[in-house]
C-alpha positions in Angstrom: 0.0 0.0 0.0 1.3 3.4 -0.9 -0.4 5.4 1.8 -2.4 4.6 5.0 -4.5 7.4 6.4 -4.9 6.6 10.1 -7.4 8.5 12.3 -7.1 7.9 16.1 -10.4 8.1 17.8 -11.7 8.1 21.3 -15.4 8.7 21.9 -15.6 10.8 18.8 -18.5 9.3 16.8 -19.9 12.8 16.3 -16.6 13.8 14.7 -16.4 10.7 12.6 -19.9 11.4 11.2 -19.0 15.0 10.5 -15.4 14.8 9.1 -14.8 11.3 7.8 -17.0 11.9 4.7 -14.5 14.4 3.4 -11.6 12.0 4.0 -13.4 9.3 2.1 -14.4 11.6 -0.8 -11.0 13.1 -1.3 -8.9 10.0 -0.7 -10.6 7.6 -3.0 -7.6 5.9 -4.7 -6.6 2.3 -5.1 -3.2 3.1 -3.5 -4.7 4.6 -0.4 -6.5 3.1 2.6 -8.4 4.7 5.5 -8.1 3.3 9.0 -9.9 4.3 12.2 -7.9 3.2 15.2 -10.0 3.3 18.3 -8.7 3.9 21.8 -11.4 1.7 23.4 -14.2 4.2 23.0 -17.3 3.9 25.1 -19.6 5.5 22.6 -21.0 4.1 19.3 -17.9 4.9 17.2 -17.4 1.3 16.0 -21.0 1.0 14.9 -20.8 4.3 13.1 -17.7 3.3 11.1 -18.9 -0.2 10.3 -22.4 0.8 9.3 -21.9 4.1 7.6 -18.3 3.8 6.2 -18.0 0.3 4.9 -14.8 1.0 3.0 -13.0 2.2 6.1 -10.9 -0.3 8.2 -11.4 -0.3 11.9 -8.8 -1.2 14.6 -10.0 -1.8 18.1 -7.4 -1.1 20.9 -8.0 -2.7 24.3 -7.8 0.5 26.3 -7.2 4.2 25.9 -3.5 4.6 25.3 -3.5 8.3 24.7 -2.5 9.9 21.4 1.2 8.9 21.4 1.0 5.2 22.3 -2.4 4.8 20.5 -0.7 5.7 17.2 2.3 3.5 18.1 0.0 0.5 18.5 -2.1 1.3 15.5 0.9 1.6 13.2 3.0 -1.2 14.7 2.3 -3.7 11.9 1.4 -1.2 9.2 3.8 -1.7 6.2 2.5 1.2 4.0 5.1 3.4 2.4 3.6 6.5 3.9 1.3 7.1 6.9 -1.0 10.1 7.3 -1.7 10.8 11.0 -5.0 12.7 10.9 -7.1 14.1 13.7 -10.7 13.1 13.8 -11.8 16.7 13.6 -10.0 17.6 10.4 -11.8 18.3 7.1 -9.6 17.6 4.1 -9.9 19.1 0.6 -9.7 18.0 -3.0 -6.2 17.1 -4.1 -4.8 17.2 -0.5 -2.7 14.1 -0.8 -1.0 14.4 -4.1 1.2 17.5 -3.5 2.6 16.1 -0.3 3.3 12.7 -1.8 5.1 14.3 -4.8 7.2 16.3 -2.4 8.1 13.2 -0.4 8.8 11.1 -3.5 11.2 13.8 -4.8 13.6 13.6 -1.9 14.2 10.4 0.2 15.6 12.5 3.0 12.2 14.0 3.7 10.8 12.1 6.7 7.7 14.2 7.5 5.5 16.6 5.6 2.4 18.6 6.7 -0.2 20.5 4.8 -1.3 24.1 5.4 -3.7 23.9 8.4 -6.5 26.4 8.6 -9.3 27.1 11.1 -12.5 25.3 10.3 -14.7 28.0 11.9 -12.6 30.9 10.5 -11.3 29.5 7.3 -9.4 32.7 6.4 -7.1 32.2 9.4 -4.3 29.8 10.2 -5.1 27.2 12.8 -3.2 27.1 16.1 -1.9 23.5 15.8 0.5 23.7 12.9 -0.6 26.6 10.6 2.0 26.7 7.8 4.8 24.8 9.5 6.2 24.6 13.0 9.3 26.0 14.7 10.7 26.4 18.2 12.7 29.2 19.8 16.0 28.9 21.8 14.1 28.0 25.0 11.8 25.4 23.4 8.6 27.5 22.9 6.8 26.2 19.8 5.4 28.6 17.3 4.2 28.4 13.7 4.5 30.2 10.4 1.1 32.0 10.8 0.7 31.6 14.6 2.8 33.2 17.4 1.7 32.3 20.9 -2.1 32.7 20.7 -2.3 35.1 17.7 -3.3 33.5 14.4 -2.7 35.5 11.2 -5.1 35.8 8.3 -3.9 33.8 5.3 -3.1 36.2 2.5 -0.8 33.8 0.6 2.2 35.1 2.5 3.3 31.6 3.6 2.4 29.6 0.5 5.9 28.6 -0.5 7.1 25.2 0.7 10.0 25.3 3.2 11.9 23.2 5.7 10.4 23.5 9.1 11.3 22.2 12.6 8.2 20.2 13.3 4.9 19.2 11.6 1.6 19.1 13.4 0.2 15.8 14.6 -3.2 17.1 13.5 -2.3 16.3 9.9 1.1 14.9 9.2 2.5 12.6 6.4 5.3 10.4 7.7 7.6 8.0 5.7 6.8 4.6 7.2 10.3 3.3 7.1 11.6 6.3 9.2 8.7 6.0 11.6 9.5 2.4 12.4 13.2 3.1 12.6 12.7 5.9 15.1 10.3 3.9 17.2 7.4 6.2 16.6 6.1 8.6 19.3 7.5 8.6 22.8 4.5 7.1 24.7 5.5 8.9 28.0 4.3 12.2 26.4 0.7 10.7 26.3 -0.4 13.7 24.2 0.9 17.1 23.1 4.4 17.8 21.7 5.0 14.2 20.9 5.2 15.2 17.2 7.8 17.9 18.0 9.9 15.3 19.8 9.6 12.9 16.9 10.6 15.5 14.3 13.5 16.7 16.5 14.8 13.1 16.7 14.5 12.6 13.0 16.2 15.9 12.2 19.0 15.0 14.6 19.4 11.9 12.4 19.8 14.1 9.3 16.3 13.8 7.9 14.1 16.7 6.8 10.7 18.0 7.9 8.8 20.2 5.4 5.5 22.0 4.9 3.5 21.7 1.6 1.1 24.7 1.5 -0.3 23.5 -1.8 -2.1 21.0 0.3 -4.8 22.5 2.6 -6.9 21.1 5.4 -9.3 22.6 8.0 -9.0 21.8 11.7 -11.7 22.3 14.3 -9.2 21.9 17.2 -9.7 21.2 20.9 -11.5 18.0 20.2 -9.7 15.9 22.9 -8.7 18.6 25.3 -10.1 22.1 25.2 -7.6 24.9 24.7 -6.6 26.3 28.1 -7.9 23.2 30.0 -5.8 22.5 33.2 -4.8 19.0 31.9 -3.6 20.5 28.6 -1.6 23.1 30.6 0.0 20.3 32.6 0.9 18.2 29.5 2.3 21.2 27.6 4.6 22.3 30.5 5.7 18.8 31.4 6.2 17.6 27.9 8.2 20.7 26.9 10.7 19.8 29.7 10.8 16.2 28.4 11.4 17.5 24.9 14.3 19.7 25.9 16.0 17.2 28.1 15.9 14.4 25.5 17.0 16.4 22.5 19.2 19.4 23.3 22.9 19.1 22.5 25.3 18.7 25.4 26.6 22.3 25.3 23.1 23.8 25.6 21.2 21.5 27.9 21.5 22.8 31.5 21.7 26.5 30.7 18.6 26.3 28.5 16.7 24.2 31.1 17.5 26.7 33.9 16.3 29.7 31.9 13.2 27.7 30.8 12.3 26.8 34.4 12.6 30.5 35.4 10.2 31.4 32.6 7.8 28.7 33.7 8.0 30.2 37.2 7.0 33.5 35.8 4.1 31.9 34.0 3.0 30.1 37.2 3.0 33.5 39.1 0.9 35.0 36.3 -1.6 32.2 36.7 -1.9 33.1 40.4 -2.2 36.8 39.8 -5.0 36.2 37.3 -6.8 33.8 39.6 -6.1 30.6 37.6 -5.2 28.5 40.6 -5.8 25.2 38.9 -3.4 26.2 36.1 -0.8 27.2 38.8 -1.0 23.7 40.4 -0.7 22.1 37.0 2.6 23.9 36.4 3.9 22.7 39.8 2.8 19.2 39.0 4.4 19.3 35.6 7.8 20.2 37.1 7.4 17.6 39.9 6.7 14.9 37.4 9.6 16.0 35.2 12.0 15.5 38.2 10.4 12.1 38.9 11.1 11.1 35.3 14.7 12.1 35.2 16.1 8.5 35.4 14.1 7.4 32.4 14.8 10.6 30.5 18.6 10.2 31.0 18.4 6.7 29.4 16.4 8.1 26.5 18.8 11.0 26.1 21.8 8.6 25.8 20.1 6.6 23.1 19.2 9.8 21.1 22.7 11.2 21.4 24.1 7.9 20.1 22.0 8.3 17.0 22.6 12.0 16.4 24.5 13.0 13.3 23.8 16.8 13.5 22.6 19.3 16.1 22.7 22.2 13.8 19.1 23.2 12.9 18.6 26.6 11.4 14.8 26.1 12.0 15.4 26.8 15.8 14.9 30.5 16.3 17.9 32.0 18.1 15.8 34.6 19.9 13.1 34.4 22.6 9.5 34.1 21.3 8.2 35.2 24.7 10.2 38.4 24.7 9.4 39.2 21.1 5.7 38.6 21.5 5.0 40.1 25.0 7.7 42.8 25.2 8.5 43.7 21.5 4.9 43.3 20.5 5.6 41.2 17.5 2.5 39.3 16.3 3.4 37.9 12.9 5.9 35.3 11.9 7.4 37.6 9.3 8.1 40.2 12.0 10.6 37.9 13.7 13.0 38.4 10.7 13.7 34.7 10.9 15.2 33.4 7.7 13.5 30.3 6.4 15.1 27.6 4.4 14.0 26.4 1.0 13.8 22.7 0.5 17.0 21.3 -1.0 
């Protein structure tokens, strides 16, 4: 099979009814299959797929493994050349697959590719989770071409050229199957959030490329599993960002970067208290507590990753501070960062 489109689902029958028809309609090729992998839903998801989408394959997992391990199990025996990891709340468009596949076929070093991701409810604006390609700053804060912090730009064609990026969004990402299996897939300890950044960083450290193909476009509802700003999402983002940095930063940058990042997290925690967001404050504390509890396991993972690293030089890491530029310098657009982007070799 050329391509396997895998949608991870948990209690999302309403999303399957709403969004799966576009995937079926615009992915109807003899070289493509569609799979719903179910994290042991308690709703009628299985019945919906089997009765209303007869051409879609269904994989039943025995419990809810979260986003990261759910995909690992769903893809464990999948031998397709390419995987598409697609959120259940994504609406795809005509000709969404072909441009990405052409790009991947043209260069065997490309490991991951994402489409341009737009807001479903405001289709003229870039979507939070991915926009037109992902980056991180010097201290590990993710941002996108088209989205800085919580400000999403209007799409005026300004980011329509394909470039190398640092990470691709797990909401809609095309992955070369061989490299997925070689890398071991997602780190299951992330559970959800930033596992795709970790995967892309590991692949880039091994000399592979991550790209965005804006010729392909999808629309994402967002917040389907955890609402934006929910305490659990805050916990996962703070904890997983520390996991991400500890596992992947080169030796010369690790501890200095971590110390500064922890200070910035402390400022964020104080801000939560000042604004009365006490649950969010406790989630930041819990994230740091669990990071320290995980250090033994993280050290082992770091040693493995360092042994596989062939390059730590990534121009897609912004040398400045996104937090300073956004909150102090009042920069709201990706283009205002004066951050040079790299064309795809």
